[in-house]
N, C-alpha and C positions, 0 to 999 in steps of 0.2 A: 837320910835319903841316899847318902853315898854308898852304904852297904847294899841297898836295894838295886842301885844302878849297876854296881859291880856284879852282883849275882845275876841280874837280868842280862847283862852283856855276855857273861859266860854261857848262860843257858841258850841265848840266841846264837852265839857262835857255834856251840856244839850242834844245835839243831840244824843250822845252815850247812855245816860240814856233812852231816848225815843226809840231808836232802840233796845236796850236790852230788854225793856219792851215788845215790839212787838215780838221779838224772843222768849222770855219766854212764852208769851201768846200762840204763835204758838206751842211751844214744849210741854207745860204742861196743857193747858186748851182746846184750840180748834185751828184748822188750819186756820180758817177764822174769820174775824170780819165783820159782816154785809155782808157776802158773798165775801169779799176781802181777798186774801191770806195774812196772817199776816206776813209771811217771806218777801213778796214783800213790804209790808208797812214798814218793818224794813229797807230794803235797800233804799227805797224811803226817809225814815227819814235821812239816811246818806247823800243822795243826797241833801236834803233840808238843811242839815248842811253845806255842801260845798257851797251852794248858799248863805246862811246867812253869812258865812265867806267871801265870795266874796263881798257882800254888805258892810260888815265892813271894809274890806281893801279899797274898793272904797271910803268910807266915810273918811278914814284916808289919802287918796291921793295916795295909792299904787295901781295904775291902773294895773301894771304888775301882782301883786298877785291877784287882783280882777279878772282879766281875767283868770289866771291859775286856780283859784278855781272855776270859772264859767265853764271852760272847764271840770274840774273834775266832777262837778255836772252833766253835760250833758253826760259824759262818763259813770257815774254810772247809770244814768237813762236808757241809751241805754242797758247796761248789764241787768238791772232789767226787762225791757220789751221786750228784744230780743226774736225773734221767730226763728232765724236762726244763724248758726255758724258765718257767716260774720258780723252780727250785734254785736254779743258778742265780736268778735275780734276787731271791730271798737271801741266799748266802752272801751275795755281793752287798746287799743292803746292810746286813749285819756287820760285814767287814768295814764298810764305809763309816757306819755309825760308831762302832767301837774304836776304829782307827783314828777317827777325828777326835774322839774324847781322849784317847791315849796321847795323841800329839799335843792337844791343848794343855792337858795336865802336866806333861813333861816339860813343855816350854815354860809354863808358869813356875814349876818347881826349880828349874835351872835359873830362872830370873831371880827367884827368892834366894837361892844359894849364892848368887853373885852379889846381891844386896847385902847379905849377911857377912860375906867374906870381905867385902871391901869398900 
């Protein structure tokens, strides 16, 4: 599990830096990049981060976490491109469900690792 956590942390860190760069660009330089809303690009970068983490978990054999992160990516994309309230609510529901599962599994895995270590 340690390799998965390290790879996951790196992917999340890189995705966060990219998203923050888009948000900073949107806030301080211009609202668009080549005609595309920079804030939307920032949230899309987070969605891509979830997708990358899903691929990493799949590569490490954690299909449950790969699926959960994939669902989170879809949920965030739905929120990003939503044009109606129900679409936003659907995306948020996917984010809450997948995020809850990811948090639960992560807490359990860390507890198991502490028990094994000591």
